[in-house]
C-alpha positions in Angstrom: -6.5 102.4 -26.7 -3.8 99.8 -25.5 -3.1 100.2 -22.0 0.8 100.1 -21.1 0.9 96.8 -20.1 -0.9 95.9 -23.4 2.2 96.9 -25.7 3.9 94.6 -28.1 7.6 94.1 -27.4 10.0 96.8 -29.7 11.3 94.9 -32.7 13.1 97.0 -35.0 14.4 96.4 -38.7 18.0 94.8 -39.2 20.0 95.9 -41.9 22.5 94.3 -44.1 25.5 95.5 -41.8 23.7 93.8 -38.5 22.3 97.6 -37.5 19.1 97.4 -35.9 16.7 100.6 -36.8 13.5 101.6 -35.2 10.8 103.9 -36.3 9.8 106.5 -33.3 7.0 104.2 -32.0 9.3 101.2 -31.9 12.0 103.3 -30.4 9.5 104.1 -27.9 8.6 100.6 -27.2 12.3 100.3 -26.6 12.9 102.4 -24.0 9.1 101.5 -22.3 8.3 105.2 -22.7 6.3 107.1 -25.4 6.9 108.7 -28.6 6.6 112.5 -27.1 10.0 111.1 -25.3 11.9 110.4 -28.5 10.5 113.6 -30.2 11.5 115.6 -27.0 15.1 113.5 -27.3 15.4 114.7 -31.1 14.5 118.4 -29.8 16.9 118.6 -27.3 19.9 117.2 -29.4 20.1 113.5 -28.1 19.1 112.1 -31.1 20.4 114.0 -34.3 20.4 113.4 -38.1 17.8 110.7 -38.1 17.6 108.4 -41.5 14.2 108.0 -43.2 12.5 104.6 -44.2 11.2 103.9 -47.8 7.7 105.3 -45.9 9.7 109.0 -44.7 9.5 108.0 -41.1 12.3 109.0 -38.9 14.2 105.9 -37.8 17.3 105.5 -35.3 19.6 102.9 -34.8 19.4 100.8 -31.5 23.3 102.5 -30.9 21.6 106.1 -31.3 18.7 105.3 -28.8 21.2 103.7 -26.4 23.2 107.1 -26.4 20.3 109.2 -25.9 19.3 106.8 -22.7 22.6 107.2 -21.3 22.8 110.8 -22.0 19.4 111.6 -20.5 20.5 109.3 -17.3 23.7 111.4 -16.9 21.7 114.8 -17.1 19.1 113.4 -14.3 21.8 112.2 -12.0 24.1 115.8 -12.7 20.7 117.8 -12.1 20.0 116.0 -8.8 23.9 116.5 -7.3 23.1 119.9 -8.2 19.7 120.1 -6.2 20.9 118.3 -3.3 
């Protein structure tokens, strides 16, 4: 099993309109997280309406992933403010 430092860099697939698409595993590498994080974001509604690639795998645009990261950071900051 690879260690965290052994991960390959995230490389998405670029569409004709220059949108970069990531599978769940690639998205996790892009955020330096785990696939479970991506699935959790999907359950919580941070990532909605994933497309499917030719193999039926969920794919997300780089913009969707960036928006989910922002939402997560905002939620974390709000919780910390409430807790203090």
